[in-house]
C-alpha positions in Angstrom: -63.3 75.1 -98.4 -65.1 71.9 -99.6 -66.8 71.8 -103.0 -70.1 73.5 -103.0 -73.0 71.3 -102.7 -76.3 71.3 -104.5 -79.4 71.7 -102.2 -82.8 71.3 -104.0 -85.5 73.7 -103.1 -87.8 70.7 -102.9 -85.5 69.2 -100.0 -85.1 72.5 -98.1 -88.7 73.0 -98.0 -90.3 69.9 -96.8 -93.9 69.3 -95.7 -94.4 67.5 -92.4 -95.7 68.2 -89.0 -94.6 70.2 -86.1 -93.4 71.2 -83.6 -89.9 71.1 -84.4 -87.8 70.2 -87.5 -84.7 69.1 -85.3 -86.4 67.6 -82.5 -89.4 66.0 -84.1 -89.0 65.7 -87.9 -85.2 64.7 -87.8 -85.6 62.1 -84.8 -88.7 60.4 -86.5 -86.6 60.0 -90.0 -83.9 58.7 -87.9 -86.1 56.3 -86.3 -87.8 55.1 -89.5 -84.2 54.7 -90.9 -83.0 52.7 -88.2 -86.2 50.5 -88.2 -85.4 49.7 -91.8 -82.0 48.6 -90.9 -83.5 46.3 -88.0 -86.1 44.9 -90.6 -83.2 43.7 -92.7 -81.7 41.7 -89.9 -83.0 38.2 -89.0 -85.9 38.7 -86.7 -85.2 37.4 -83.2 -86.8 38.0 -79.8 -85.4 41.5 -79.1 -86.2 45.1 -78.3 -85.1 48.6 -79.5 -83.6 51.3 -77.3 -83.1 55.0 -78.1 -80.9 57.3 -76.0 -81.3 60.9 -76.6 -78.4 63.2 -75.9 -77.8 66.9 -75.5 -80.3 69.4 -76.7 -82.6 66.4 -77.5 -82.5 65.2 -73.9 -83.0 68.7 -72.5 -86.0 69.9 -74.5 -87.1 66.7 -76.2 -90.2 66.4 -74.2 -91.5 69.7 -75.0 -90.8 69.2 -78.8 -92.3 65.9 -78.9 -89.2 64.1 -79.6 -90.5 60.9 -77.6 -93.5 60.9 -79.7 -91.6 61.3 -83.0 -89.2 58.3 -82.0 -92.2 56.2 -81.3 -93.9 57.2 -84.7 -90.7 56.5 -86.7 -90.0 53.0 -85.1 -93.5 52.1 -86.0 -93.1 53.1 -89.6 -94.1 56.4 -90.1 -92.4 59.4 -91.7 -93.5 63.1 -91.3 -95.4 63.4 -94.8 -97.4 60.3 -93.6 -99.1 62.2 -90.9 -100.2 65.4 -92.5 -103.8 64.4 -92.6 -104.0 62.2 -89.8 -105.0 62.8 -86.1 -101.6 62.3 -84.7 -102.8 62.6 -81.1 -105.1 59.5 -81.7 -102.4 57.6 -83.6 -99.9 58.3 -80.6 -102.6 57.1 -78.1 -102.9 53.9 -80.0 -99.3 53.2 -80.5 -98.5 53.9 -76.8 -100.4 50.9 -75.8 -98.3 48.5 -78.1 -95.5 46.7 -76.6 -94.0 45.5 -79.9 -93.2 47.3 -83.2 -95.8 47.2 -85.8 -93.6 45.8 -88.4 -91.6 43.6 -86.4 -93.8 41.6 -83.9 -91.1 40.0 -82.1 -89.1 43.2 -81.5 -90.4 44.9 -78.1 -90.4 48.7 -77.8 -91.9 50.4 -74.8 -91.6 54.4 -75.1 -91.8 54.7 -71.4 -88.6 52.6 -70.7 -86.9 52.4 -74.1 -86.5 56.1 -74.7 -83.7 57.5 -72.5 -83.2 61.3 -72.0 -79.7 61.2 -71.2 -78.4 64.7 -69.9 -75.0 63.6 -68.7 -72.9 64.1 -71.7 -73.5 65.6 -75.2 -71.8 63.8 -78.2 -69.0 65.8 -79.4 -70.0 65.9 -83.1 -73.2 67.7 -82.6 -75.6 68.7 -79.8 -78.7 66.7 -81.2 -77.5 63.2 -80.9 -79.4 60.0 -80.6 -78.3 56.5 -80.2 -80.4 53.5 -81.3 -79.8 49.8 -80.3 -81.3 46.7 -81.4 -80.9 44.4 -78.5 -81.2 40.6 -78.3 -83.2 38.7 -75.6 -79.9 38.0 -73.7 -79.0 41.7 -73.7 -76.2 41.6 -76.6 -76.3 44.5 -78.8 -77.2 43.1 -82.3 -77.0 46.6 -84.1 -76.5 50.1 -83.1 -76.6 53.3 -85.1 -76.0 57.0 -84.1 -77.8 59.9 -85.7 -77.5 63.4 -85.5 -80.3 65.8 -86.3 -78.6 68.7 -87.7 -81.5 71.2 -88.3 -84.4 71.6 -90.8 -85.1 68.0 -90.5 -81.8 66.8 -91.9 -80.0 63.9 -90.3 -76.3 62.7 -90.4 -74.9 59.3 -89.2 -72.0 58.9 -87.1 -70.1 56.5 -89.5 -70.8 58.8 -92.4 -70.7 62.3 -90.6 -70.0 63.9 -94.0 -72.7 62.1 -95.8 -76.3 63.3 -95.7 -79.2 60.7 -95.0 -82.7 61.4 -95.9 -84.5 63.8 -96.4 -81.7 66.0 -97.6 -80.2 65.1 -100.8 -76.9 66.8 -101.4 -74.8 66.5 -104.6 -71.7 68.2 -105.8 -72.8 71.5 -107.2 -69.8 71.3 -109.6 -71.9 69.1 -111.9 -74.5 72.1 -112.0 -74.2 74.9 -114.4 -74.0 77.5 -111.8 -72.2 75.8 -108.8 -72.1 78.9 -106.4 -71.5 77.9 -102.8 -71.2 81.5 -101.4 -72.9 84.9 -102.0 -69.8 86.0 -103.8 -69.9 83.4 -106.4 -73.6 83.7 -106.8 -73.2 87.3 -107.6 -70.2 86.6 -110.0 -72.0 84.1 -111.9 -75.1 86.4 -112.3 -73.1 89.2 -113.6 -71.1 86.8 -115.9 -74.1 84.8 -117.3 -76.5 87.9 -117.4 -79.0 85.5 -115.7 -81.0 86.2 -112.4 -80.7 84.0 -109.5 -84.1 82.6 -109.8 -83.2 81.5 -113.4 -79.7 80.1 -112.3 -81.4 78.0 -109.4 -83.9 76.7 -111.8 -81.3 75.6 -114.4 -79.4 74.0 -111.4 -82.7 72.1 -110.4 -83.2 70.9 -114.0 -80.0 68.7 -113.7 -82.1 66.6 -111.4 -85.8 67.3 -111.9 -88.0 67.9 -115.0 -89.7 71.4 -115.5 -92.8 70.1 -114.5 -91.9 68.0 -111.6 -90.1 71.2 -110.3 -93.0 73.5 -110.7 -95.5 70.9 -109.3 -93.1 70.5 -106.3 -93.0 74.2 -105.8 -96.7 74.7 -106.1 -97.4 72.0 -103.5 -95.0 73.7 -101.1 -97.0 77.1 -101.5 -100.5 75.1 -101.2 -99.3 73.6 -97.9 -98.1 77.0 -96.6 -101.3 78.8 -97.5 -103.4 75.9 -96.0 -101.3 76.1 -93.0 -101.8 79.8 -92.6 -105.7 79.6 -93.3 -106.0 76.7 -90.8 -104.1 78.9 -88.1 -106.4 81.8 -88.9 -109.6 79.9 -88.0 -108.6 77.9 -85.0 -108.9 79.0 -81.4 -108.3 77.4 -78.1 -105.2 76.5 -76.0 -102.0 75.1 -77.7 -100.9 71.8 -76.1 -98.2 71.9 -73.2 -97.6 73.0 -69.8 -97.9 76.8 -70.8 -101.6 76.5 -71.5 -100.9 79.3 -74.0 -104.0 80.6 -75.9 -103.8 81.0 -79.5 -103.9 84.6 -80.8 -103.6 84.5 -84.5 -107.5 84.1 -85.2 -108.3 87.0 -82.8 -105.8 89.3 -84.2 -106.8 88.6 -87.8 -110.6 89.1 -87.1 -109.7 92.6 -85.6 -107.9 93.5 -88.8 -110.7 92.4 -91.0 -113.1 94.6 -88.8 -110.9 97.5 -89.5 -108.7 97.1 -92.4 -108.1 100.8 -92.7 -106.4 100.8 -89.3 -104.3 98.0 -90.0 -100.8 97.9 -91.5 -98.1 95.6 -92.9 -96.6 94.6 -89.6 -100.2 93.7 -88.3 -101.0 91.5 -91.1 -97.8 89.9 -91.1 -97.7 89.1 -87.6 -101.3 87.5 -88.0 -100.0 85.3 -90.8 -96.8 84.2 -89.3 -98.1 83.6 -85.7 -101.0 81.5 -87.5 -98.4 79.1 -88.9 -96.3 79.0 -85.7 -99.5 78.2 -83.7 -100.4 75.2 -86.0 -96.6 74.2 -85.8 -96.9 74.3 -81.9 -100.1 72.3 -81.9 -98.2 69.5 -83.9 -100.1 70.0 -87.2 -99.0 70.1 -90.7 -96.4 72.8 -91.6 -93.7 73.5 -94.0 -90.0 73.3 -92.7 -88.9 76.7 -94.0 -85.9 76.3 -93.3 -87.0 74.9 -89.9 -90.1 74.3 -88.2 -89.3 76.8 -85.3 -89.1 79.6 -88.0 -91.7 78.0 -90.3 -94.0 81.0 -90.1 -91.7 83.8 -91.8 -91.6 82.8 -95.3 -95.3 81.8 -95.7 -96.3 85.1 -94.0 -94.4 87.1 -96.5 -95.7 85.1 -99.5 -99.4 85.2 -98.1 -99.1 89.1 -97.9 -97.8 89.3 -101.2 -100.6 87.1 -102.9 -103.6 88.5 -100.8 -102.6 92.2 -100.5 -100.3 93.0 -103.4 -101.8 90.6 -106.1 -98.9 88.2 -106.5 -98.7 85.5 -109.1 -97.9 82.0 -109.3 -94.8 82.7 -111.3 -93.7 85.1 -108.4 -94.3 82.3 -105.9 -92.0 79.9 -107.8 -89.2 82.5 -108.1 -89.4 83.6 -104.5 -89.1 80.0 -103.5 -86.3 79.4 -105.9 -84.4 82.4 -104.6 -85.0 82.0 -101.0 -83.9 78.3 -101.3 -80.7 79.5 -102.9 -80.0 81.8 -99.8 -81.1 79.0 -97.5 -78.7 76.7 -99.1 -75.6 79.0 -98.9 -76.6 79.7 -95.3 -76.5 75.8 -94.5 -73.3 75.4 -96.2 -71.3 78.2 -94.7 -73.0 78.5 -91.4 -76.0 76.5 -89.8 -79.9 76.6 -89.7 -80.0 74.6 -86.5 -81.0 76.4 -83.1 -79.0 73.6 -81.2 -75.9 74.6 -83.0 -76.0 78.5 -83.4 -79.2 79.6 -81.5 -82.3 81.2 -83.0 -80.0 83.4 -85.4 -79.8 80.2 -87.5 -83.5 79.6 -87.5 -85.6 82.6 -87.5 -82.4 84.7 -88.7 -82.1 82.3 -91.7 -85.9 82.2 -92.4 -85.9 86.2 -92.5 -82.9 86.2 -94.7 -84.5 84.0 -97.3 -87.5 85.8 -97.1 -86.0 89.1 -97.6 -84.1 87.7 -100.8 -87.3 86.2 -102.1 -89.3 89.3 -101.8 -86.6 91.5 -103.2 -86.4 89.2 -106.2 -90.1 89.4 -107.2 -90.2 92.9 -106.9 -87.7 93.3 -109.5 -84.5 93.7 -107.5 -80.9 93.1 -109.0 -78.9 90.1 -107.9 -76.9 92.6 -105.8 -80.0 94.1 -104.2 -81.2 90.6 -103.4 -77.9 89.6 -101.8 -78.1 92.8 -99.9 -81.7 92.2 -98.5 -80.5 88.8 -97.5 -77.5 90.1 -95.7 -79.7 92.9 -94.1 -82.4 90.6 -92.6 -79.7 88.2 -91.3 -77.5 91.0 -89.8 -80.3 92.0 -87.4 -80.8 88.4 -86.0 -77.0 88.0 -85.2 -76.7 86.8 -81.6 -80.3 85.8 -81.1 -80.6 82.9 -78.6 -82.8 79.8 -78.7 -84.3 79.5 -75.2 -87.7 78.2 -75.4 -89.8 78.4 -72.2 -90.7 74.9 -70.7 -88.9 73.3 -73.8 -91.9 74.2 -76.2 -91.9 76.1 -79.4 -94.2 78.7 -78.2 -92.6 81.3 -76.0 -90.8 83.3 -77.6 -90.9 81.4 -80.9 -94.5 82.3 -82.1 -94.2 86.0 -81.8 -90.4 85.9 -82.9 -91.8 84.4 -86.3 -93.8 87.7 -86.7 -90.9 89.9 -86.2 -88.9 87.8 -88.5 -91.4 88.4 -91.2 -91.4 92.2 -90.4 -87.5 92.3 -90.6 -87.6 90.6 -94.1 -90.3 92.8 -95.3 -88.2 95.8 -94.0 -84.9 94.5 -95.4 -86.3 93.8 -98.9 -87.7 97.5 -99.2 -84.6 98.9 -97.9 -82.3 96.9 -100.3 -84.7 97.8 -103.2 -84.2 101.4 -102.7 -80.7 101.2 -102.6 -77.9 100.2 -105.4 -77.0 96.9 -104.1 -73.5 98.3 -103.0 -73.1 97.7 -99.2 -70.2 97.3 -96.7 -71.0 93.9 -95.1 -71.4 91.1 -97.6 -73.7 88.1 -96.8 -70.6 85.7 -96.7 -69.1 87.9 -94.1 -72.4 88.1 -92.2 -72.6 84.4 -92.3 -69.1 83.9 -91.0 -70.1 86.1 -88.1 -73.1 84.0 -87.4 -71.2 80.9 -87.3 -68.4 82.3 -84.8 -71.1 83.8 -82.9 -72.8 80.5 -82.5 -69.5 78.8 -81.6 -68.9 81.3 -79.0 -72.6 81.1 -77.5 -73.2 79.4 -74.3 -74.8 76.0 -74.4 -77.5 77.5 -72.1 -78.7 79.5 -75.2 -78.9 76.8 -77.8 -82.2 75.0 -77.3 -81.6 73.4 -74.1 -84.0 75.7 -72.0 -81.2 76.2 -69.4 -80.8 80.0 -69.9 -82.5 83.3 -70.9 -86.2 83.4 -71.0 -86.6 79.6 -70.2 -85.4 80.3 -66.7 -86.4 83.9 -66.1 -90.4 83.4 -66.1 -91.7 83.6 -62.6 -94.9 81.7 -61.5 -97.1 84.5 -59.6 
């Protein structure tokens, strides 16, 4: 296996907008990256064309991929949009026939974004080809990008080199260069240090203590804000389903009768609040994807509101969760288009279970066990969004992912940490299951629930 790679918690958790990390955030970053390359060329009368392939072609409309491409080509990045009215901005940009930063470069989103369902690029199901075309039709520049989940992108000519926003360095330069659950446990035993402490030491190779803590605190603040925005907002979500928001109504019921509420009720309300904000295209934290963005915030919010959690626990939780998320990404995938929803909600649930077990005082063995339990019970889960929207079954599924995480942490904490199936073996099973899963069930909306709904 290749050398273990270091993935910062501040890169795994990123603040942006919904509804999808792989279909919105990634394409926006790819478009912005391509724009920078175009602007470095001599400016001539020209235009830009983008061809979406595979899952991006099948479900891109429902996931706002076309909007993301347009925003990126006009110079916007996801973090630029968290305080803006994106709908108003999109309407304004839709009327433009040329790029904001390159007045002689034409771009019409209606004709210059092509949803090509004919052939998926072999390297990854989320491919997009950008072309900078001269006025006589010659290709002046072309680049192919792949959105590989979690808002991370790769290029065709550097398929092993990660482009923004994920910065991966060889973990061999870190004091604790674990790239597997097995190595993580061994290093913890040998050093006598907790997983959170080892991760913090690794982070300190690249960040100051203050920058790390400020970054972690900003992530939690964004998660909390997203939940609280979702809990006070009503109305229908955008898209063809005309689905009504439910988190506020559910939360109001729980507040009216707190004695009759249980942990699953609260977790569902919090997770669904985030997922509804994501579906609306509002500010959300990729954790580790947008489609699964409600799981970790729900667990953290419950910890803080109902169990008197502390800021230090929040930081340790995020450090441990990102450790597990990094291992999942290196050994399997967090992309629904690659391995189905087991890689999205399954990964988020595993990360949340590990984080919660850690702040409850779990040993390293118990934390690894919690991560495995949560992931194991998501194996085989398909990604089959109805109408290509991150709404059904995604919103409720985040609630169930949070419940499984809470249960896994509790079960592991009551055990010794000794268990039959390791996290590494579970990840191998997830990867193999994803490889064998039909493309119909990997974010193409060609199978499962996506084709089973009947109009009455």
